[in-house]
C-alpha positions in Angstrom: 188.6 -56.7 262.5 190.6 -53.8 264.0 189.3 -51.5 261.4 186.0 -51.4 263.2 187.7 -50.4 266.5 190.7 -48.2 266.5 194.0 -48.0 264.6 196.0 -48.6 267.8 194.4 -52.1 268.3 195.9 -53.5 265.1 199.0 -55.0 266.8 196.9 -56.3 269.6 194.7 -58.3 267.4 197.4 -59.7 265.1 200.1 -61.2 267.3 203.7 -60.5 266.3 205.4 -63.5 264.6 208.2 -63.3 267.1 205.8 -64.5 269.8 204.8 -68.2 270.3 205.0 -70.4 267.3 201.4 -71.3 267.5 198.6 -69.2 268.9 195.0 -70.6 268.8 193.5 -67.1 269.2 195.4 -65.8 266.2 194.5 -68.8 264.1 190.8 -68.5 265.0 190.6 -64.8 264.0 192.8 -65.2 261.0 190.6 -68.0 259.7 187.5 -65.8 260.1 189.1 -62.9 258.3 190.3 -65.1 255.4 186.8 -66.5 255.0 185.3 -63.0 254.9 187.8 -61.8 252.3 187.1 -64.8 250.2 183.3 -64.0 250.3 184.1 -60.4 249.3 186.1 -61.7 246.3 183.2 -63.9 245.2 180.7 -61.0 245.6 182.9 -58.9 243.3 183.3 -61.7 240.7 186.9 -62.4 241.6 187.6 -66.2 241.7 191.4 -66.6 241.2 194.7 -64.8 241.6 194.7 -64.3 237.8 192.2 -61.6 238.2 194.0 -58.2 238.6 191.5 -57.2 241.3 192.5 -60.2 243.5 195.9 -58.8 244.3 194.5 -55.3 245.2 192.1 -57.0 247.7 194.9 -59.0 249.3 197.0 -55.8 249.6 194.1 -53.9 251.1 193.8 -56.3 254.0 197.4 -57.6 254.2 198.6 -54.6 256.2 196.0 -55.4 258.8 196.6 -59.2 258.9 200.4 -60.1 258.8 200.9 -63.5 257.4 197.9 -63.3 255.0 198.7 -65.1 251.8 197.0 -65.2 248.4 196.9 -69.0 248.3 194.9 -69.1 251.7 192.2 -66.9 250.2 192.2 -68.8 246.9 191.7 -72.1 248.7 188.8 -70.7 250.7 187.1 -69.4 247.5 187.4 -73.0 246.0 185.8 -74.4 249.2 182.9 -72.0 249.1 182.4 -72.7 245.4 182.4 -76.5 246.0 179.9 -76.3 248.8 177.6 -74.1 246.8 177.7 -76.1 243.6 175.5 -79.0 244.9 172.1 -77.3 245.1 172.7 -73.6 244.7 174.4 -71.6 242.0 177.5 -69.7 242.8 175.7 -66.4 242.7 173.0 -67.7 245.0 175.6 -69.0 247.3 177.2 -65.6 247.3 174.0 -64.1 248.6 174.0 -66.6 251.4 177.4 -65.6 252.6 178.1 -63.1 255.4 179.2 -59.5 254.7 182.6 -57.9 254.7 184.0 -57.2 258.1 185.3 -53.9 256.8 181.9 -52.8 255.5 180.4 -49.5 256.7 176.8 -48.7 255.8 177.7 -45.0 255.6 180.2 -45.6 252.8 179.4 -45.4 249.1 182.0 -48.0 248.2 181.0 -50.9 246.0 181.5 -53.5 248.7 179.5 -51.7 251.4 176.4 -53.8 252.0 175.6 -54.3 248.3 173.4 -57.0 246.9 173.9 -58.0 243.3 171.5 -60.0 241.2 172.7 -63.2 239.5 173.1 -61.3 236.2 175.5 -58.9 237.7 173.1 -55.9 237.5 173.3 -52.9 239.8 171.7 -53.4 243.2 168.1 -52.3 243.5 167.3 -48.8 244.7 165.1 -49.7 247.6 167.6 -51.9 249.5 170.2 -49.2 249.1 167.9 -46.6 250.8 167.2 -49.1 253.6 170.9 -49.5 254.5 171.7 -48.5 258.1 168.0 -48.1 258.9 167.6 -45.6 256.1 170.4 -43.3 257.3 173.1 -43.5 254.6 174.9 -41.5 252.0 172.1 -42.0 249.4 169.3 -40.8 251.6 171.5 -37.9 252.9 171.8 -36.7 249.3 168.1 -36.9 248.8 167.6 -35.0 252.0 169.7 -32.1 250.8 168.0 -32.3 247.4 164.7 -31.9 249.1 165.7 -28.6 250.5 167.0 -27.4 247.2 163.7 -28.2 245.6 161.9 -26.6 248.6 164.0 -23.4 248.0 163.0 -23.4 244.3 159.3 -23.7 245.3 159.6 -21.0 248.0 161.4 -18.7 245.5 158.7 -19.1 242.9 155.9 -18.5 245.4 157.6 -15.6 247.0 158.3 -13.9 243.7 154.8 -14.5 242.5 153.4 -12.8 245.6 155.9 -9.9 245.5 155.7 -9.0 241.9 152.9 -8.5 239.3 153.7 -9.9 235.9 150.3 -9.7 234.3 149.5 -6.7 232.2 146.7 -4.6 233.8 144.4 -2.1 232.0 141.9 0.4 233.4 144.5 2.7 234.8 145.0 6.5 234.4 147.8 8.9 235.3 148.0 12.7 235.8 151.2 14.5 235.0 152.5 17.7 233.5 150.5 19.6 236.1 150.8 23.3 236.5 148.7 25.8 238.4 146.1 25.8 235.6 146.6 22.7 233.5 147.2 19.0 233.6 147.7 16.1 231.2 146.2 12.6 231.5 146.8 9.2 230.1 143.9 6.8 230.2 144.4 3.1 229.3 141.5 1.3 227.7 140.3 -2.3 228.1 142.1 -5.2 226.5 139.1 -6.7 224.8 135.5 -5.7 223.9 133.4 -6.6 226.9 130.4 -4.5 225.7 130.6 -2.4 228.9 130.6 1.4 228.8 133.3 3.2 230.6 133.9 6.9 231.1 136.9 8.9 232.3 135.8 11.6 234.7 137.7 14.5 236.3 136.1 16.7 239.0 137.1 18.9 242.0 134.5 16.9 243.9 135.6 13.6 245.4 132.1 12.3 244.5 132.7 11.9 240.8 129.1 11.1 240.2 127.8 14.7 240.6 127.4 15.7 237.0 127.4 19.5 237.5 130.9 19.3 239.1 132.5 17.2 236.3 135.0 19.2 234.3 135.8 16.3 232.0 133.8 13.2 230.9 135.2 11.2 228.1 134.0 7.7 226.9 136.8 5.2 227.1 135.1 1.9 226.2 136.8 -0.6 223.9 135.2 0.9 220.7 136.2 4.5 221.7 139.9 4.0 220.8 141.4 4.4 217.3 144.2 2.2 216.1 146.6 5.2 216.3 145.9 5.6 220.0 146.9 2.0 220.9 144.2 2.0 223.6 145.6 5.1 225.3 143.7 8.3 225.5 145.8 11.5 225.7 143.8 14.2 227.4 144.5 17.7 228.6 142.8 20.3 230.8 143.7 24.0 230.7 141.1 25.6 233.0 142.2 24.4 236.4 142.4 26.5 239.6 145.7 26.9 241.5 146.0 25.1 244.9 143.0 22.9 244.2 142.6 19.2 244.6 141.2 17.3 241.6 139.9 13.7 241.4 139.8 11.4 238.4 138.8 7.8 237.6 137.5 5.4 235.0 133.9 4.8 236.0 131.0 2.6 235.0 127.8 4.3 233.8 125.5 5.8 236.4 122.7 3.7 237.7 121.8 5.9 240.7 121.8 9.7 240.2 124.8 11.5 241.6 126.6 8.3 242.1 129.1 6.3 240.0 131.0 3.0 240.4 134.7 3.4 240.0 136.5 0.6 238.0 138.6 -1.4 240.5 138.3 1.5 243.0 141.1 3.3 241.2 140.4 6.9 242.2 143.3 9.3 241.4 143.9 12.8 242.7 146.4 15.6 242.5 146.8 19.2 243.8 147.6 22.0 241.5 150.6 24.2 242.7 150.5 27.9 243.3 151.0 30.2 240.3 154.6 30.3 239.1 156.6 32.8 241.1 154.5 32.4 244.2 156.2 30.8 247.2 154.7 27.7 248.6 155.7 24.8 250.9 155.5 21.4 249.3 157.2 18.0 249.4 158.7 16.0 246.5 159.3 12.3 246.8 161.8 10.6 244.5 163.1 7.2 243.8 164.4 4.9 241.0 165.2 1.3 240.1 162.1 -0.7 240.8 161.9 -4.3 239.6 158.9 -4.7 237.3 155.6 -4.9 239.0 157.0 -4.8 242.6 154.3 -5.0 245.2 156.5 -3.6 248.0 154.9 -1.7 250.8 157.5 1.0 250.2 155.1 2.6 247.7 152.4 2.7 250.4 154.9 4.4 252.7 155.5 7.1 250.1 151.7 7.6 249.7 151.4 8.2 253.4 153.6 11.2 253.2 151.2 12.8 250.6 153.9 14.4 248.4 152.8 17.0 245.9 155.0 15.5 243.3 156.7 12.1 242.7 159.7 12.0 240.4 160.8 8.6 239.1 164.4 8.9 238.1 164.6 5.9 235.8 164.3 2.1 235.7 160.6 2.3 236.1 160.6 -1.3 235.0 163.3 -3.9 234.1 161.8 -5.3 230.9 164.9 -4.4 228.8 162.8 -4.0 225.7 164.7 -3.7 222.4 161.6 -3.9 220.2 159.9 -2.3 217.2 156.4 -3.0 218.6 155.0 0.0 220.6 152.4 -2.3 222.1 155.2 -4.1 224.0 156.4 -0.8 225.4 152.9 0.0 226.6 152.5 -3.5 228.1 155.5 -2.8 230.3 153.7 0.1 231.8 150.6 -2.2 232.2 152.7 -4.6 234.3 153.9 -1.8 236.6 150.4 -0.4 237.0 149.3 -4.0 237.8 150.9 -3.5 241.2 148.2 -2.1 243.4 150.7 -0.3 245.7 152.5 1.4 242.8 149.2 2.2 241.0 147.8 3.8 244.2 150.9 6.0 244.6 151.2 7.2 241.0 147.5 8.0 240.8 147.5 10.1 244.0 150.2 12.6 243.2 151.6 14.5 240.3 153.6 11.9 238.3 156.9 12.8 236.6 159.2 10.3 235.0 162.3 10.0 232.9 163.9 6.7 231.8 167.3 5.2 232.5 168.8 2.2 230.8 166.5 -0.7 231.6 163.3 1.1 230.7 164.9 2.9 227.8 166.1 -0.2 225.8 168.4 -2.6 227.8 171.2 -2.5 230.4 173.6 0.4 229.7 172.2 1.0 226.2 172.8 4.4 224.6 170.8 6.0 221.7 172.7 4.3 218.9 169.7 2.0 218.0 167.7 4.5 216.2 164.7 2.4 215.2 164.1 0.8 218.6 164.8 4.2 220.2 162.0 5.8 218.2 159.6 3.1 219.3 160.6 3.7 222.9 160.0 7.5 222.5 156.6 6.8 220.9 155.7 4.5 223.8 156.7 7.2 226.3 154.6 9.9 224.6 151.6 7.6 224.4 151.7 6.2 228.0 153.3 8.9 230.2 151.8 12.3 230.9 154.6 14.9 230.9 155.5 18.5 230.8 156.2 20.4 227.6 159.2 18.8 225.9 162.4 20.9 225.4 162.7 20.0 221.7 159.1 21.1 221.0 159.5 24.4 222.9 162.8 25.3 221.2 161.4 24.1 217.9 164.3 21.8 217.3 161.7 19.1 216.7 158.0 19.1 215.6 157.3 15.4 216.3 156.6 14.8 219.9 156.6 11.0 219.4 160.2 10.9 218.3 161.6 13.9 220.2 163.9 13.5 223.1 162.1 13.7 226.4 164.0 16.4 228.3 161.7 18.9 230.0 161.4 21.6 232.6 158.7 22.9 234.9 158.1 25.2 237.9 156.3 24.5 241.2 156.0 27.8 243.0 159.5 29.3 243.0 161.4 26.0 242.4 162.5 25.1 238.9 162.8 21.4 238.0 165.0 20.4 235.0 164.6 16.8 233.8 167.4 15.6 231.5 167.1 12.8 228.9 170.5 11.2 229.1 169.7 8.0 227.1 168.0 8.7 223.8 170.7 11.0 222.4 173.8 9.6 224.1 176.7 7.7 222.5 179.1 5.7 224.6 182.8 6.7 224.8 185.5 4.5 223.3 189.2 4.6 223.1 189.1 6.9 220.1 185.8 8.8 220.9 185.0 10.8 224.0 181.3 10.0 223.9 178.3 12.3 224.1 175.8 12.2 227.0 173.3 14.4 225.2 172.9 16.3 221.9 174.1 19.8 221.2 170.5 20.9 221.2 169.8 19.5 224.6 173.1 21.0 226.0 172.1 24.4 224.6 168.7 24.1 226.2 170.2 23.0 229.5 172.6 25.9 229.6 169.8 28.3 228.9 167.8 26.9 231.8 170.7 27.0 234.2 171.5 30.6 233.3 168.0 31.6 234.6 168.7 30.3 238.1 168.5 33.8 239.6 164.7 33.7 238.9 164.1 30.9 241.4 164.6 30.1 245.0 166.1 26.7 244.0 166.9 24.9 240.8 166.6 21.1 241.0 168.4 19.2 238.2 167.5 15.6 237.6 170.1 13.2 236.2 169.4 9.6 235.6 173.1 8.8 235.4 175.4 8.9 238.5 177.4 12.2 238.5 180.4 11.2 240.6 181.3 8.0 238.9 185.1 7.6 238.3 186.6 8.5 234.9 186.5 5.4 232.7 186.1 4.8 229.0 182.7 3.3 228.3 181.4 3.9 231.8 177.6 4.2 232.0 177.8 7.1 234.5 179.1 10.6 233.8 182.6 9.2 234.2 182.2 7.8 230.7 181.6 11.3 229.4 184.4 13.2 230.9 184.4 16.1 228.4 180.6 16.7 228.8 180.9 16.5 232.6 183.8 18.9 232.8 182.1 21.4 230.5 178.8 21.3 232.4 180.6 21.6 235.7 182.5 24.6 234.5 179.3 26.3 233.3 177.6 25.6 236.6 180.5 27.2 238.6 180.7 30.2 236.3 176.9 30.9 236.4 175.1 29.5 239.4 178.3 29.2 241.5 179.1 32.8 240.8 175.5 33.8 241.3 172.7 32.5 243.5 174.4 29.2 244.5 171.0 27.5 244.6 171.5 24.3 242.5 170.5 21.0 243.9 171.0 17.8 241.9 169.0 14.6 242.2 170.0 11.3 240.7 169.1 7.6 240.4 170.6 4.4 238.9 173.1 3.9 241.8 170.8 1.7 243.9 171.4 3.5 247.2 170.5 6.5 249.3 173.5 8.8 249.4 174.3 12.4 249.8 177.3 14.7 248.9 177.5 18.2 250.3 179.4 19.4 247.2 182.9 18.2 248.2 182.9 15.5 245.5 180.8 17.1 242.8 183.0 19.9 241.4 184.8 18.9 238.2 185.2 22.5 236.9 188.9 22.6 237.6 188.7 26.2 238.8 188.7 27.8 242.2 187.3 31.3 241.5 183.7 30.3 242.2 182.1 27.5 244.2 181.5 24.7 241.8 180.4 22.0 244.2 176.6 21.4 244.5 174.7 19.2 246.9 173.8 15.8 245.3 171.2 13.3 246.5 171.0 9.8 245.1 167.7 8.1 245.8 166.9 4.4 245.4 166.4 1.6 244.9 162.7 1.5 245.3 162.9 -2.3 244.9 166.2 -3.8 243.9 169.6 -5.0 245.0 172.3 -2.6 246.0 175.0 -1.4 243.5 176.6 -4.4 241.8 174.3 -6.9 243.5 175.8 -10.3 244.4 178.8 -9.7 242.1 180.3 -7.5 244.8 179.9 -9.7 247.8 183.6 -10.0 248.6 184.7 -6.7 247.2 182.1 -3.9 247.5 182.4 -1.0 245.2 183.8 2.4 246.4 181.4 5.3 245.9 182.1 9.1 246.1 179.8 10.7 248.7 180.3 12.5 251.9 177.4 10.6 253.5 175.8 7.5 252.2 176.2 4.1 250.7 172.9 3.4 252.5 172.0 0.1 251.0 173.0 -3.6 251.1 174.7 -4.7 247.9 173.6 -8.4 247.9 170.1 -8.1 249.3 166.9 -6.5 248.1 166.5 -2.9 249.3 163.4 -0.8 249.5 164.3 2.9 249.8 163.2 6.4 248.7 163.9 10.0 249.6 161.9 13.2 250.0 162.8 16.9 249.7 160.6 19.3 251.8 160.8 22.9 250.5 160.2 25.4 253.3 159.8 28.8 251.7 158.6 31.7 253.8 156.1 34.1 252.3 158.5 36.9 253.1 160.9 36.8 250.1 163.6 38.5 252.2 163.9 35.4 254.2 165.9 32.5 252.8 164.2 29.2 252.2 165.4 25.7 253.3 165.5 22.2 252.0 164.9 19.3 254.3 166.1 16.1 252.9 165.2 12.7 254.3 165.9 9.1 253.3 163.6 6.2 254.1 163.7 2.5 253.9 161.1 -0.3 254.1 159.0 -0.6 257.2 157.0 2.6 257.4 157.0 6.3 256.5 158.7 6.9 259.9 161.6 4.6 259.2 164.1 7.4 258.4 167.7 6.5 257.6 169.1 9.9 256.7 168.3 13.6 257.3 169.9 16.8 256.2 168.8 20.5 256.1 170.2 23.1 253.7 169.3 26.7 253.8 170.1 29.8 251.8 173.1 29.4 249.5 173.8 25.7 249.2 176.8 25.4 246.9 180.4 25.2 248.1 184.0 24.7 246.9 184.9 21.2 245.9 187.7 19.3 247.6 190.8 18.0 246.0 190.2 14.5 247.5 186.7 13.2 247.1 185.0 11.5 250.0 184.3 7.8 249.6 182.1 5.2 251.2 181.4 1.5 250.9 178.3 -0.5 251.7 177.7 -3.8 253.4 177.2 -7.0 251.4 174.5 -8.4 253.8 172.4 -7.4 256.7 173.5 -8.9 260.0 170.8 -11.6 260.2 171.4 -12.8 256.7 175.2 -12.8 257.1 175.0 -14.7 260.4 172.7 -17.4 258.9 174.8 -17.8 255.8 178.0 -18.1 257.9 176.5 -20.6 260.4 175.1 -22.7 257.5 178.5 -22.8 255.8 180.2 -23.9 259.0 177.5 -26.6 259.5 178.3 -28.1 256.1 181.8 -29.0 257.4 180.7 -30.6 260.7 179.3 -34.0 259.2 182.8 -34.8 257.9 184.3 -34.0 261.3 181.8 -36.2 263.0 182.7 -39.1 260.8 186.4 -38.7 261.5 185.8 -38.4 265.2 183.6 -41.4 265.6 184.9 -43.7 262.9 188.6 -42.9 262.8 191.0 -41.1 260.5 191.0 -44.0 258.0 187.5 -42.8 257.0 188.8 -39.5 255.6 187.6 -40.3 252.1 184.1 -40.8 253.4 184.3 -37.6 255.5 185.5 -35.8 252.4 182.5 -37.1 250.4 180.0 -35.9 253.0 181.7 -32.5 253.1 181.7 -32.3 249.3 178.0 -33.2 249.1 177.2 -30.5 251.7 179.1 -27.8 249.9 177.6 -28.9 246.5 174.0 -28.6 247.8 174.8 -25.4 249.5 175.5 -24.0 246.1 172.6 -25.9 244.4 170.1 -24.4 246.9 171.3 -20.9 246.2 171.1 -21.5 242.5 167.6 -22.9 242.9 166.4 -19.7 244.6 167.9 -17.6 241.7 166.3 -19.8 239.1 162.9 -19.8 240.9 162.9 -16.0 240.9 164.0 -15.8 237.3 160.9 -17.7 236.3 159.2 -14.3 236.8 162.2 -12.3 235.6 162.9 -11.0 239.2 165.5 -11.3 241.9 165.8 -13.8 244.8 165.5 -12.8 248.4 168.8 -13.3 250.3 167.1 -13.6 253.6 164.9 -16.4 252.4 167.9 -18.2 250.9 169.9 -17.9 254.1 167.0 -19.2 256.3 166.5 -22.3 254.1 170.3 -23.0 254.0 170.4 -22.8 257.7 167.6 -25.4 258.0 169.2 -27.6 255.3 172.6 -27.7 257.0 171.3 -28.1 260.5 169.0 -31.0 259.6 171.7 -32.5 257.5 174.0 -32.5 260.5 171.5 -34.1 262.7 170.9 -36.8 260.0 174.6 -37.6 259.8 174.9 -37.8 263.6 172.0 -40.2 263.8 173.5 -42.3 260.9 176.7 -42.7 262.8 175.0 -43.6 266.1 172.9 -46.2 264.3 175.9 -47.7 262.6 177.9 -47.8 265.8 174.9 -49.3 267.7 174.5 -52.0 265.1 178.2 -52.9 265.4 178.7 -52.7 269.1 175.3 -52.3 270.8 174.4 -56.0 271.2 177.6 -57.1 272.8 177.8 -58.1 276.5 181.1 -56.2 276.7 181.6 -52.6 275.8 183.9 -51.6 273.0 186.8 -50.3 275.3 186.6 -53.6 277.2 187.0 -55.6 274.0 190.0 -53.6 273.0 191.5 -54.1 276.5 190.8 -57.8 276.2 192.7 -58.4 272.9 195.5 -56.2 274.1 195.9 -58.4 277.2 195.0 -55.7 279.7 192.0 -57.6 281.2 192.4 -61.4 281.3 188.8 -62.1 282.4 187.4 -60.0 279.6 189.8 -61.7 277.2 188.7 -65.2 278.1 185.0 -64.1 277.7 185.6 -62.6 274.3 187.4 -65.6 272.9 185.1 -68.1 274.5 182.3 -66.4 272.7 184.2 -66.3 269.4 185.3 -70.0 269.7 181.7 -71.2 270.3 180.3 -69.0 267.6 182.9 -70.0 265.1 182.3 -73.8 265.7 178.5 -73.2 265.2 179.2 -71.3 262.0 181.5 -74.0 260.7 178.8 -76.6 261.4 176.3 -74.6 259.5 178.6 -74.2 256.5 178.9 -78.0 256.3 175.2 -78.4 255.8 173.4 -77.8 252.5 172.8 -74.1 252.0 169.1 -73.5 251.6 168.3 -70.3 253.5 170.2 -67.1 253.3 171.4 -66.1 256.8 171.6 -62.5 258.1 174.6 -60.9 256.4 175.7 -59.3 259.6 175.6 -62.6 261.6 179.1 -63.8 260.7 180.6 -60.3 261.4 178.9 -60.4 264.8 180.4 -63.9 265.5 183.9 -62.9 264.4 183.9 -59.8 266.5 
């Protein structure tokens, strides 16, 4: 009885044996408790002291009821069995008995408000859910499960809306653009729909004016050969400098001087000034975009109208190790299926070099020759590019299988694009590794030695330059010998000369900048060997390391940076504005800006460099670390985690310390579903091969834990109300009564108990035909 009140009332209910020899109140309550224990024994199938469970039940309640003996309970069991044997079976008689005074509807113990069938089967599901007015452990579990399922559905819907996974045809790209020439790739239809299509290029934005068209090529289904794999490779060599050209796939003309553009995909680009002529222009750059991302970050780039866009790798995340070139082209189709990406790439000069995920797979080198050749063939088929280094130096005659390093000039700025995947070999304990072939190294050194001919030289590296020395590392730190050699060459040529080298890089999933303090690995001090370095990304991805580095963010070597959030999706890019006065006696400047999602005005980083931009490296490299979460996400995750602990605290507060097991169960279930909900979001996103949004997860977790807390509070209130709410005397008054502090209340309580008990005994003497309310006897005893 005391267990439903407080621990301190035990000695008040059960009077010490040193008091009066006979106490009618004690006998009354003890008789009721013995009867309730006997019924619990019957309900659990325990009918004699020979059953091992009998003694455990006696011990359970013996500490609460001094003087309780096993023979008292056994005799009461026999009495119940005898009364039940006349007209009702023992099992049916069991169902007619009152419940256990210790029962708590919130508990998951076997004896808590269970109903067993005569065959001993498990209780039916529906009655279990109805316990305590529907607020119990089982329904609490289902409530949390509902939120986990909801998170899974939200994750699927969100990922489906944010990413394109369907291959898309009818796209075209312009690249390899010089002042007088351009290359195009035109993707044909997937099936024969008997519709004519034409690819048109014109300096007139009205592509339907025939006299202005400088290229008109049929690109219907039947116009492609098997060798072309439904991609036309086209080139124009008679363009005018500083002129805007338009291109599109069109339907046949119905009205003169007018055409219908397929899916409104009109592309455009502007040819640069002749090589050697100064011009002002903007280059946008980024890397690491999850396949088919529909992020508005690409629209933000388009709004800046860059002359050139350089994708520094991880154009997609398909991780294709395949011998089927059509699969390689289909990966490009998925990217171009994103309208925001397609719009950007078709409205600028497009330049691209792969990194690991769009080369073969994560951190892969060039050791898989067969799959690598297919990747190279897919690049040559699907990507317009500048003249390849191996072809120009005649170290290869097959463009399809040649490495993809290339160089080009816009005005007076030289761009060098390295291929650091197809020819690389990872370092091991016995092998120092090679980041490129001897042929590519010789070509690169030749290009760098001509730096005097340009205002600036921009070197594009898909691998992070400042990564720590480590065997097998995917950055330049895994190729220590090659990095030291290249750094020494840069210091002795450009560092000793024009000091005009600027390096751009991707893969590191952040916007970061180093002024040259951390980039010098030459080991000499005679010439400045430190060059400014800009990391740009991710266009659409998590920060470096992702969720793996929540509690221990990586350390990176930059003077300014680590601008990203490691465990959330980031949308970032950078631009370089080249301001080059027409007067060659004046030095030019580079204005560097970093942007993040929101709009083209959402600038997170700015830097201006003019004249000579290289400097001496420092002995100690600067470092930075990034945040794991944004402030809103971190706050919601923390609050949600705290709220998972509160239900257990409420149980202990309202029901007493003896319910610590139940409190622990509720706490455990809360933590379990906290993790299950996070897992559901990840699985939902992986259905499309993408990443979950941490902000969505934190919002659902917060709702889940807050509503779960409210649920437990209502459950406790309902239980307490059912136990104490119908009494004429409040709970504290009852405790005072049995402890002897309030004589009038004491007389009232035991008068009620005495009358109720006599009525109950009279009912038990009659034939049992109707099952009484299980809580009736508990109410009377209390």
